[in-house]
KOLTI-832987 format. One record per residue (C-alpha): x, y, z; residue in three letters. Coordinates in steps of 0.1 Angstrom, whole numbers, always signed. Example, Ala and Ser with C-alpha at 12.3 -4.5 7.8 and 13.67 -1.06 7.14 Angstrom:
// KOLTI-832987
+-------+-------+-------+-------+
:     X :     Y :     Z : torfi :
+-------+-------+-------+-------+
:  +123 :   -45 :   +78 :   ALA :
:  +137 :   -11 :   +71 :   SER :
+-------+-------+-------+-------+
END
This chain:
// KOLTI-832987
+-------+-------+-------+-------+
:     X :     Y :     Z : torfi :
+-------+-------+-------+-------+
:  +438 :  -518 :  +503 :   UNK :
:  +427 :  -545 :  +479 :   UNK :
:  +404 :  -557 :  +508 :   UNK :
:  +386 :  -526 :  +515 :   UNK :
:  +377 :  -522 :  +477 :   UNK :
:  +360 :  -560 :  +478 :   UNK :
:  +341 :  -550 :  +509 :   UNK :
:  +329 :  -514 :  +495 :   UNK :
:  +319 :  -537 :  +460 :   UNK :
:  +300 :  -560 :  +481 :   UNK :
:  +282 :  -536 :  +502 :   UNK :
:  +272 :  -519 :  +469 :   UNK :
:  +254 :  -549 :  +453 :   UNK :
:  +238 :  -554 :  +487 :   UNK :
:  +224 :  -521 :  +488 :   UNK :
:  +217 :  -523 :  +452 :   UNK :
:  +196 :  -558 :  +458 :   UNK :
:  +177 :  -540 :  +488 :   UNK :
:  +164 :  -511 :  +465 :   UNK :
:  +153 :  -533 :  +438 :   UNK :
:  +133 :  -553 :  +459 :   UNK :
:  +117 :  -520 :  +482 :   UNK :
:  +104 :  -509 :  +444 :   UNK :
:   +62 :  -506 :  +447 :   UNK :
:   +69 :  -504 :  +490 :   UNK :
:   +70 :  -480 :  +510 :   UNK :
:   +79 :  -469 :  +545 :   UNK :
:   +50 :  -470 :  +575 :   UNK :
:   +51 :  -441 :  +601 :   UNK :
:   +69 :  -469 :  +624 :   UNK :
:   +97 :  -473 :  +599 :   UNK :
:   +80 :  -504 :  +587 :   UNK :
:   +80 :  -515 :  +545 :   UNK :
:   +42 :  -512 :  +532 :   UNK :
:   +29 :  -523 :  +498 :   UNK :
:   +19 :  -494 :  +478 :   UNK :
:   -23 :  -500 :  +472 :   UNK :
:   -34 :  -513 :  +438 :   UNK :
:   -61 :  -494 :  +423 :   UNK :
:   -88 :  -504 :  +404 :   UNK :
:  -108 :  -490 :  +370 :   UNK :
:  -146 :  -495 :  +362 :   UNK :
:  -154 :  -491 :  +323 :   UNK :
:  -193 :  -475 :  +321 :   UNK :
:  -208 :  -483 :  +286 :   UNK :
:  -240 :  -462 :  +275 :   UNK :
:  -261 :  -470 :  +245 :   UNK :
:  -296 :  -462 :  +232 :   UNK :
:  -289 :  -425 :  +226 :   UNK :
:  -290 :  -408 :  +194 :   UNK :
:  -260 :  -390 :  +182 :   UNK :
:  -254 :  -355 :  +203 :   UNK :
:  -277 :  -366 :  +232 :   UNK :
:  -258 :  -365 :  +267 :   UNK :
:  -266 :  -391 :  +294 :   UNK :
:  -267 :  -380 :  +332 :   UNK :
:  -255 :  -407 :  +348 :   UNK :
:  -233 :  -402 :  +383 :   UNK :
:  -205 :  -425 :  +395 :   UNK :
:  -204 :  -421 :  +435 :   UNK :
:  -181 :  -445 :  +455 :   UNK :
:  -155 :  -448 :  +485 :   UNK :
:  -142 :  -414 :  +502 :   UNK :
:  -174 :  -392 :  +487 :   UNK :
:  -161 :  -402 :  +451 :   UNK :
:  -182 :  -381 :  +431 :   UNK :
:  -180 :  -382 :  +388 :   UNK :
:  -206 :  -370 :  +360 :   UNK :
:  -205 :  -388 :  +331 :   UNK :
:  -221 :  -379 :  +298 :   UNK :
:  -207 :  -408 :  +274 :   UNK :
:  -190 :  -442 :  +276 :   UNK :
:  -157 :  -440 :  +294 :   UNK :
:  -135 :  -458 :  +319 :   UNK :
:  -131 :  -445 :  +351 :   UNK :
:   -94 :  -452 :  +364 :   UNK :
:   -74 :  -449 :  +393 :   UNK :
:  -102 :  -460 :  +415 :   UNK :
:  -101 :  -467 :  +452 :   UNK :
:  -110 :  -503 :  +455 :   UNK :
:  -152 :  -505 :  +466 :   UNK :
:  -182 :  -506 :  +460 :   UNK :
:  -192 :  -480 :  +439 :   UNK :
:  -228 :  -467 :  +427 :   UNK :
:  -237 :  -458 :  +387 :   UNK :
:  -270 :  -437 :  +392 :   UNK :
:  -286 :  -431 :  +355 :   UNK :
:  -315 :  -401 :  +353 :   UNK :
:  -341 :  -400 :  +324 :   UNK :
:  -336 :  -373 :  +301 :   UNK :
:  -351 :  -357 :  +271 :   UNK :
:  -344 :  -344 :  +240 :   UNK :
:  -371 :  -328 :  +216 :   UNK :
:  -406 :  -345 :  +223 :   UNK :
:  -389 :  -377 :  +236 :   UNK :
:  -381 :  -393 :  +269 :   UNK :
:  -352 :  -415 :  +275 :   UNK :
:  -354 :  -438 :  +302 :   UNK :
:  -324 :  -454 :  +317 :   UNK :
:  -321 :  -491 :  +328 :   UNK :
:  -310 :  -497 :  +354 :   UNK :
:  -318 :  -466 :  +370 :   UNK :
:  -290 :  -476 :  +397 :   UNK :
:  -271 :  -504 :  +397 :   UNK :
:  -237 :  -513 :  +427 :   UNK :
:  -205 :  -520 :  +409 :   UNK :
:  -173 :  -542 :  +432 :   UNK :
:  -140 :  -524 :  +417 :   UNK :
:  -114 :  -544 :  +433 :   UNK :
:   -73 :  -541 :  +428 :   UNK :
:   -58 :  -543 :  +398 :   UNK :
:   -86 :  -551 :  +379 :   UNK :
:  -119 :  -535 :  +357 :   UNK :
:  -153 :  -538 :  +367 :   UNK :
:  -179 :  -530 :  +343 :   UNK :
:  -217 :  -510 :  +341 :   UNK :
:  -240 :  -507 :  +313 :   UNK :
:  -266 :  -487 :  +310 :   UNK :
:  -296 :  -487 :  +281 :   UNK :
:  -317 :  -458 :  +272 :   UNK :
:  -347 :  -469 :  +259 :   UNK :
:  -369 :  -436 :  +240 :   UNK :
:  -410 :  -432 :  +240 :   UNK :
:  -426 :  -404 :  +234 :   UNK :
:  -427 :  -377 :  +263 :   UNK :
:  -461 :  -361 :  +267 :   UNK :
:  -472 :  -334 :  +286 :   UNK :
:  -503 :  -322 :  +300 :   UNK :
:  -525 :  -294 :  +323 :   UNK :
:  -545 :  -302 :  +352 :   UNK :
:  -562 :  -280 :  +368 :   UNK :
:  -560 :  -265 :  +404 :   UNK :
:  -578 :  -237 :  +408 :   UNK :
:  -596 :  -215 :  +394 :   UNK :
:  -600 :  -177 :  +409 :   UNK :
:  -617 :  -152 :  +383 :   UNK :
:  -588 :  -119 :  +371 :   UNK :
:  -555 :  -147 :  +382 :   UNK :
:  -527 :  -131 :  +369 :   UNK :
:  -497 :  -150 :  +390 :   UNK :
:  -489 :  -176 :  +415 :   UNK :
:  -461 :  -186 :  +435 :   UNK :
:  -454 :  -198 :  +471 :   UNK :
:  -423 :  -199 :  +491 :   UNK :
:  -404 :  -224 :  +490 :   UNK :
:  -414 :  -259 :  +504 :   UNK :
:  -450 :  -246 :  +513 :   UNK :
:  -475 :  -266 :  +506 :   UNK :
:  -499 :  -238 :  +500 :   UNK :
:  -504 :  -219 :  +465 :   UNK :
:  -505 :  -176 :  +469 :   UNK :
:  -530 :  -168 :  +436 :   UNK :
:  -526 :  -131 :  +426 :   UNK :
:  -559 :  -111 :  +417 :   UNK :
:  -553 :   -81 :  +392 :   UNK :
:  -578 :   -61 :  +410 :   UNK :
:  -558 :   -62 :  +444 :   UNK :
:  -562 :   -94 :  +461 :   UNK :
:  -541 :  -127 :  +470 :   UNK :
:  -556 :  -160 :  +477 :   UNK :
:  -548 :  -193 :  +492 :   UNK :
:  -553 :  -224 :  +482 :   UNK :
:  -545 :  -250 :  +513 :   UNK :
:  -554 :  -290 :  +507 :   UNK :
:  -566 :  -284 :  +473 :   UNK :
:  -591 :  -258 :  +486 :   UNK :
:  -590 :  -220 :  +481 :   UNK :
:  -595 :  -203 :  +514 :   UNK :
:  -628 :  -178 :  +517 :   UNK :
:  -607 :  -149 :  +527 :   UNK :
:  -580 :  -137 :  +511 :   UNK :
:  -546 :  -136 :  +526 :   UNK :
:  -544 :   -97 :  +519 :   UNK :
:  -568 :   -73 :  +501 :   UNK :
:  -554 :   -38 :  +487 :   UNK :
:  -577 :   -33 :  +461 :   UNK :
:  -590 :    +2 :  +471 :   UNK :
:  -553 :   +16 :  +463 :   UNK :
:  -548 :    -5 :  +429 :   UNK :
:  -556 :    +3 :  +392 :   UNK :
:  -571 :   -18 :  +372 :   UNK :
:  -569 :    +6 :  +339 :   UNK :
:  -549 :    -7 :  +308 :   UNK :
:  -526 :   -32 :  +317 :   UNK :
:  -522 :   -25 :  +352 :   UNK :
:  -534 :   -41 :  +383 :   UNK :
:  -518 :   -60 :  +412 :   UNK :
:  -493 :   -84 :  +390 :   UNK :
:  -470 :  -105 :  +413 :   UNK :
:  -459 :  -113 :  +446 :   UNK :
:  -422 :  -127 :  +460 :   UNK :
:  -417 :  -139 :  +491 :   UNK :
:  -384 :  -132 :  +510 :   UNK :
:  -358 :  -161 :  +508 :   UNK :
:  -363 :  -163 :  +546 :   UNK :
:  -399 :  -158 :  +542 :   UNK :
:  -407 :  -192 :  +567 :   UNK :
:  -388 :  -170 :  +597 :   UNK :
:  -393 :  -135 :  +591 :   UNK :
:  -432 :  -137 :  +572 :   UNK :
:  -418 :  -110 :  +547 :   UNK :
:  -436 :  -103 :  +511 :   UNK :
:  -431 :   -80 :  +483 :   UNK :
:  -459 :   -69 :  +458 :   UNK :
:  -454 :   -51 :  +421 :   UNK :
:  -488 :   -32 :  +415 :   UNK :
:  -499 :    -3 :  +397 :   UNK :
:  -516 :   +27 :  +417 :   UNK :
:  -546 :   +47 :  +415 :   UNK :
:  -523 :   +69 :  +398 :   UNK :
:  -512 :   +46 :  +372 :   UNK :
:  -477 :   +44 :  +388 :   UNK :
:  -458 :   +15 :  +393 :   UNK :
:  -452 :    +5 :  +430 :   UNK :
:  -431 :   -22 :  +448 :   UNK :
:  -445 :   -25 :  +484 :   UNK :
:  -435 :   -47 :  +513 :   UNK :
:  -461 :   -67 :  +535 :   UNK :
:  -456 :   -89 :  +563 :   UNK :
:  -479 :  -121 :  +573 :   UNK :
:  -495 :  -115 :  +608 :   UNK :
:  -495 :  -145 :  +636 :   UNK :
:  -523 :  -164 :  +614 :   UNK :
:  -501 :  -178 :  +586 :   UNK :
:  -532 :  -172 :  +562 :   UNK :
:  -539 :  -136 :  +568 :   UNK :
:  -512 :  -109 :  +559 :   UNK :
:  -509 :   -81 :  +587 :   UNK :
:  -531 :   -51 :  +572 :   UNK :
:  -508 :   -24 :  +588 :   UNK :
:  -473 :   -37 :  +580 :   UNK :
:  -473 :   -20 :  +544 :   UNK :
:  -440 :    -1 :  +532 :   UNK :
:  -434 :   +11 :  +501 :   UNK :
:  -403 :    +4 :  +488 :   UNK :
:  -401 :   +24 :  +456 :   UNK :
:  -423 :   +46 :  +429 :   UNK :
:  -418 :   +46 :  +399 :   UNK :
:  -438 :   +72 :  +380 :   UNK :
:  -458 :   +57 :  +346 :   UNK :
:  -473 :   +91 :  +333 :   UNK :
:  -493 :   +95 :  +297 :   UNK :
:  -500 :   +59 :  +287 :   UNK :
:  -518 :   +29 :  +306 :   UNK :
:  -498 :    +0 :  +289 :   UNK :
:  -462 :   -18 :  +295 :   UNK :
:  -458 :   -17 :  +330 :   UNK :
:  -437 :   -44 :  +333 :   UNK :
:  -453 :   -68 :  +357 :   UNK :
:  -427 :   -90 :  +382 :   UNK :
:  -408 :   -85 :  +414 :   UNK :
:  -384 :  -115 :  +424 :   UNK :
:  -356 :  -121 :  +446 :   UNK :
:  -322 :  -131 :  +430 :   UNK :
:  -297 :  -158 :  +442 :   UNK :
:  -275 :  -126 :  +455 :   UNK :
:  -303 :  -117 :  +479 :   UNK :
:  -316 :   -87 :  +460 :   UNK :
:  -345 :   -73 :  +452 :   UNK :
:  -352 :   -72 :  +412 :   UNK :
:  -380 :   -53 :  +398 :   UNK :
:  -385 :   -52 :  +354 :   UNK :
:  -399 :   -22 :  +345 :   UNK :
:  -420 :   -16 :  +311 :   UNK :
:  -405 :   +14 :  +290 :   UNK :
:  -441 :   +32 :  +299 :   UNK :
:  -464 :   +25 :  +268 :   UNK :
:  -474 :   +41 :  +238 :   UNK :
:  -460 :   +23 :  +204 :   UNK :
:  -422 :   +24 :  +196 :   UNK :
:  -411 :   +38 :  +234 :   UNK :
:  -421 :   +74 :  +224 :   UNK :
:  -402 :   +92 :  +258 :   UNK :
:  -374 :   +73 :  +246 :   UNK :
:  -378 :   +57 :  +281 :   UNK :
:  -354 :   +26 :  +277 :   UNK :
:  -323 :   +38 :  +264 :   UNK :
:  -325 :   +70 :  +287 :   UNK :
:  -303 :   +56 :  +316 :   UNK :
:  -318 :   +87 :  +336 :   UNK :
:  -353 :   +68 :  +336 :   UNK :
:  -363 :   +38 :  +356 :   UNK :
:  -383 :   +31 :  +332 :   UNK :
:  -378 :    +1 :  +304 :   UNK :
:  -351 :   -11 :  +331 :   UNK :
:  -344 :   -37 :  +350 :   UNK :
:  -338 :   -27 :  +387 :   UNK :
:  -319 :   -40 :  +415 :   UNK :
:  -325 :   -32 :  +451 :   UNK :
:  -310 :   -39 :  +485 :   UNK :
:  -338 :   -45 :  +510 :   UNK :
:  -323 :   -61 :  +538 :   UNK :
:  -324 :   -33 :  +560 :   UNK :
:  -356 :   -12 :  +550 :   UNK :
:  -371 :   +11 :  +569 :   UNK :
:  -398 :   +43 :  +564 :   UNK :
:  -369 :   +67 :  +562 :   UNK :
:  -345 :   +46 :  +538 :   UNK :
:  -369 :   +17 :  +523 :   UNK :
:  -340 :    +3 :  +502 :   UNK :
:  -302 :   +10 :  +495 :   UNK :
:  -287 :    +5 :  +464 :   UNK :
:  -261 :   -23 :  +462 :   UNK :
:  -228 :   -15 :  +457 :   UNK :
:  -223 :   -35 :  +430 :   UNK :
:  -249 :   -18 :  +408 :   UNK :
:  -233 :    -9 :  +376 :   UNK :
:  -239 :   +26 :  +382 :   UNK :
:  -235 :   +32 :  +417 :   UNK :
:  -226 :   +68 :  +423 :   UNK :
:  -224 :   +75 :  +386 :   UNK :
:  -219 :  +111 :  +385 :   UNK :
:  -232 :  +120 :  +347 :   UNK :
:  -271 :  +115 :  +361 :   UNK :
:  -271 :   +75 :  +354 :   UNK :
:  -301 :   +59 :  +378 :   UNK :
:  -274 :   +35 :  +403 :   UNK :
:  -311 :   +17 :  +409 :   UNK :
:  -307 :    +1 :  +373 :   UNK :
:  -291 :   -28 :  +368 :   UNK :
:  -297 :   -33 :  +332 :   UNK :
:  -315 :   -11 :  +302 :   UNK :
:  -332 :   -11 :  +271 :   UNK :
:  -361 :   -36 :  +277 :   UNK :
:  -397 :   -28 :  +262 :   UNK :
:  -419 :   -50 :  +282 :   UNK :
:  -402 :   -73 :  +310 :   UNK :
:  -439 :   -92 :  +319 :   UNK :
:  -420 :  -123 :  +331 :   UNK :
:  -386 :  -128 :  +340 :   UNK :
:  -365 :  -154 :  +363 :   UNK :
:  -333 :  -166 :  +378 :   UNK :
:  -319 :  -202 :  +375 :   UNK :
:  -285 :  -218 :  +378 :   UNK :
:  -264 :  -183 :  +378 :   UNK :
:  -288 :  -168 :  +351 :   UNK :
:  -313 :  -142 :  +345 :   UNK :
:  -341 :  -150 :  +321 :   UNK :
:  -360 :  -121 :  +307 :   UNK :
:  -389 :  -126 :  +283 :   UNK :
:  -394 :   -93 :  +267 :   UNK :
:  -424 :   -86 :  +248 :   UNK :
:  -420 :   -72 :  +216 :   UNK :
:  -437 :   -46 :  +191 :   UNK :
:  -449 :   -54 :  +161 :   UNK :
:  -426 :   -83 :  +146 :   UNK :
:  -402 :  -103 :  +175 :   UNK :
:  -404 :  -119 :  +203 :   UNK :
:  -373 :  -124 :  +228 :   UNK :
:  -354 :  -143 :  +256 :   UNK :
:  -320 :  -121 :  +269 :   UNK :
:  -304 :  -145 :  +291 :   UNK :
:  -271 :  -130 :  +313 :   UNK :
:  -253 :  -140 :  +342 :   UNK :
:  -264 :  -125 :  +374 :   UNK :
:  -234 :  -113 :  +386 :   UNK :
:  -233 :   -97 :  +356 :   UNK :
:  -248 :   -61 :  +352 :   UNK :
:  -250 :   -30 :  +328 :   UNK :
:  -263 :   -49 :  +296 :   UNK :
:  -283 :   -28 :  +272 :   UNK :
:  -307 :   -53 :  +256 :   UNK :
:  -314 :   -29 :  +222 :   UNK :
:  -351 :   -16 :  +225 :   UNK :
:  -361 :    +7 :  +208 :   UNK :
:  -330 :    +9 :  +184 :   UNK :
:  -335 :   -29 :  +177 :   UNK :
:  -363 :   -54 :  +181 :   UNK :
:  -354 :   -85 :  +189 :   UNK :
:  -322 :   -89 :  +163 :   UNK :
:  -341 :   -65 :  +138 :   UNK :
:  -333 :   -27 :  +136 :   UNK :
:  -367 :   -11 :  +147 :   UNK :
:  -377 :   +16 :  +123 :   UNK :
:  -349 :   +18 :  +101 :   UNK :
:  -329 :    -3 :   +78 :   UNK :
:  -299 :    -1 :   +98 :   UNK :
:  -289 :    +7 :  +134 :   UNK :
:  -258 :    +7 :  +156 :   UNK :
:  -256 :   -24 :  +176 :   UNK :
:  -223 :   -14 :  +193 :   UNK :
:  -226 :   -23 :  +228 :   UNK :
:  -259 :   -38 :  +228 :   UNK :
:  -264 :   -71 :  +242 :   UNK :
:  -292 :   -94 :  +218 :   UNK :
:  -317 :  -123 :  +230 :   UNK :
:  -304 :  -154 :  +223 :   UNK :
:  -338 :  -168 :  +213 :   UNK :
:  -368 :  -152 :  +196 :   UNK :
:  -391 :  -159 :  +173 :   UNK :
:  -411 :  -137 :  +147 :   UNK :
:  -450 :  -127 :  +146 :   UNK :
:  -452 :  -143 :  +114 :   UNK :
:  -480 :  -135 :   +90 :   UNK :
:  -510 :  -120 :  +107 :   UNK :
:  -493 :  -136 :  +140 :   UNK :
:  -493 :  -173 :  +128 :   UNK :
:  -463 :  -178 :  +153 :   UNK :
:  -479 :  -154 :  +183 :   UNK :
:  -479 :  -115 :  +192 :   UNK :
:  -468 :  -116 :  +227 :   UNK :
:  -441 :  -141 :  +244 :   UNK :
:  -454 :  -152 :  +282 :   UNK :
:  -420 :  -159 :  +298 :   UNK :
:  -427 :  -190 :  +324 :   UNK :
:  -393 :  -205 :  +346 :   UNK :
:  -366 :  -232 :  +344 :   UNK :
:  -380 :  -267 :  +354 :   UNK :
:  -368 :  -278 :  +384 :   UNK :
:  -393 :  -301 :  +401 :   UNK :
:  -392 :  -339 :  +407 :   UNK :
:  -423 :  -349 :  +389 :   UNK :
:  -408 :  -347 :  +354 :   UNK :
:  -373 :  -352 :  +363 :   UNK :
:  -361 :  -357 :  +324 :   UNK :
:  -372 :  -319 :  +319 :   UNK :
:  -343 :  -306 :  +345 :   UNK :
:  -331 :  -275 :  +328 :   UNK :
:  -361 :  -269 :  +300 :   UNK :
:  -370 :  -231 :  +305 :   UNK :
:  -406 :  -231 :  +298 :   UNK :
:  -427 :  -201 :  +277 :   UNK :
:  -459 :  -195 :  +257 :   UNK :
:  -477 :  -167 :  +240 :   UNK :
:  -509 :  -145 :  +248 :   UNK :
:  -521 :  -153 :  +215 :   UNK :
:  -514 :  -190 :  +204 :   UNK :
:  -518 :  -201 :  +240 :   UNK :
:  -488 :  -229 :  +230 :   UNK :
:  -464 :  -245 :  +257 :   UNK :
:  -427 :  -246 :  +245 :   UNK :
:  -393 :  -250 :  +258 :   UNK :
:  -355 :  -251 :  +252 :   UNK :
:  -325 :  -256 :  +267 :   UNK :
:  -296 :  -230 :  +275 :   UNK :
:  -261 :  -241 :  +280 :   UNK :
:  -226 :  -223 :  +276 :   UNK :
:  -244 :  -193 :  +254 :   UNK :
:  -264 :  -218 :  +234 :   UNK :
:  -300 :  -227 :  +231 :   UNK :
:  -311 :  -267 :  +221 :   UNK :
:  -337 :  -289 :  +227 :   UNK :
:  -364 :  -267 :  +215 :   UNK :
:  -398 :  -283 :  +220 :   UNK :
:  -433 :  -278 :  +210 :   UNK :
:  -453 :  -302 :  +240 :   UNK :
:  -489 :  -291 :  +237 :   UNK :
:  -510 :  -267 :  +224 :   UNK :
:  -537 :  -260 :  +252 :   UNK :
:  -572 :  -249 :  +253 :   UNK :
:  -573 :  -229 :  +282 :   UNK :
:  -573 :  -199 :  +260 :   UNK :
:  -549 :  -168 :  +266 :   UNK :
:  -519 :  -174 :  +287 :   UNK :
:  -515 :  -149 :  +313 :   UNK :
:  -487 :  -159 :  +334 :   UNK :
:  -466 :  -190 :  +344 :   UNK :
:  -468 :  -197 :  +380 :   UNK :
:  -444 :  -219 :  +405 :   UNK :
:  -457 :  -244 :  +434 :   UNK :
:  -433 :  -246 :  +465 :   UNK :
:  -419 :  -280 :  +454 :   UNK :
:  -408 :  -267 :  +421 :   UNK :
:  -437 :  -277 :  +400 :   UNK :
:  -450 :  -256 :  +370 :   UNK :
:  -486 :  -236 :  +367 :   UNK :
:  -502 :  -221 :  +339 :   UNK :
:  -524 :  -195 :  +344 :   UNK :
:  -553 :  -188 :  +317 :   UNK :
:  -572 :  -157 :  +309 :   UNK :
:  -605 :  -173 :  +326 :   UNK :
:  -586 :  -172 :  +363 :   UNK :
:  -583 :  -216 :  +363 :   UNK :
:  -545 :  -222 :  +373 :   UNK :
:  -534 :  -253 :  +356 :   UNK :
:  -506 :  -274 :  +368 :   UNK :
:  -482 :  -288 :  +339 :   UNK :
:  -481 :  -323 :  +347 :   UNK :
:  -467 :  -358 :  +328 :   UNK :
:  -493 :  -367 :  +297 :   UNK :
:  -505 :  -402 :  +291 :   UNK :
+-------+-------+-------+-------+
END
């Protein structure tokens, strides 16, 4: 009995020693004992940026590791190996911050901490304009993504092509015989189908001879610089009686593949017909249409995700948002829809909402910006207020009519990525801001271009931005200096 107890005690001691020795070890698939892999760390120090300005640094490494870093910190629990620290130029206000080094390699070894330092230096960032074309009557310019050509829209009803820096003699398309330029009308914009490279489809927004708003589809011919003259298909026609202003003017594809059209309220001061707040009217609205299977008999379908799809109360199913006065230009970026809505007498505004969020009421003519219109007080419940606005100021000192632009996603001025650019028809400035998390920041006043009235922005196939002046000249926005 005593011998058995001694034997059991001895076995327990031996097993305990074995367990102690195996701490930090693991069993391999073949039953062998292997040591647990040791990990390392990387300490990243960032300097040279003012308080509140975030760095734009990406750390990549073994096994597909990728981490965005905006401030000094230590990255722990890293697998041993070589890591790359890449820093991007950024901008805040009118200052640009250049990182040094732009890229560096750091070795991380097991049980140790590697170090990387990025120092930003500030310098004034300036922008300038470079003339690239002159087309009398130009009101818009665009290109299919990745296409080196530029398509310039003439208000009179023609589309011209700039290729390799030269304006081609023959128009890409001419519908001038069906376009009215009365008041604010004309051929106002073009949008290329997301698969334009394979299907050649493009969409126009214009006013016809009866001053109605028309969205029309066309197709490129076998000659890529000429549209098929017989390919026109009317998608939608919106009656616009009584006045020759406030037609809206932009047609564009959203990231969801749907076609959007921003219509004006029908014109006249203060929306006398009450169209913008009338859900049974297509005026003063953002429309959203499915044109993936357009035919003569059914040129569009209403997406089932529209807020008033199959609504029994008479609200138009084509409507995505309402309460707009004259959304001359709008754009999509990073899951958001930016609408620059021209004001009446006091306020210019930019409305921003998630592209997945429909049914917003942007307030006109109950409100003009964040100000009640025509009354000391108004009911604001259910209205979506602008995220950005500016007052006209005394005698229009700050402007009178916002010209909405685009969010910069080009590569020539990479530190401006994410900045939304806009101008004003009356003040011909070039300004921008950043929008993130419901907040506007980094408001910048870049340049007062001596080009006359700014009619529109444009965007090239590589993402670089353009300004179109009232003279018909088209300018690229470039780095100054």
